[in-house]
C-alpha positions, 0 to 999 in steps of 0.5 A: 548665709549660715556661719558656725562661730567657735569661741573659747580656744586659748593657751593652757597648762597641761592638766588645765580645762577649757570649754569651746562653744560654737554657735550657728548664725543664720536660718539653720533647720534640721541639724541632725549631728553636731560635732567637734573635730581637730587638726594638729599640724602635719596631721589629718583632721580627726573626729573628737566628739559627736552628738546626735539629735536624740543625744547619743554621743561618740568620742575619740578613744584619746579623749574619753573620760576627759571631754564632754560634748553638749548641745542646745538644739534650741539655740543651735549651739554646741559646747566641748568641755575639755578637762585634764588637757594634755600637750598632745590635745594642741590643735585647731579645733573645728565645729561641725553641723550636719543638716539632713533634710532636705538633703545632707549638708555639712557646715564648718566653723573657721576653727579655734586654736587650742594650745596645751603647753607649760 
């Protein structure tokens, strides 16, 4: 049974920083893409950042220059460093890992709450 476990969420002041981590437990091979999504109340889940196996990254325009995604493929972990946080970053953040062999399967974590408020 594969599980993705997120950590690092919490309450932070505007302008502050948080680092989210996600680790996959169980046997999980051929992970191509690792990503972070978020969902704010009343809004659809949206892609925050994505990193492929060879390293190219993709960010939502709203977080470019403030967030950095990184991965440790050997340990099946993905991190999200979030700096200069804004109240509009408040959401539940979800980790996703995509396996592409033998077929495409998306795994999701349970989510971790990030609240940016004074």
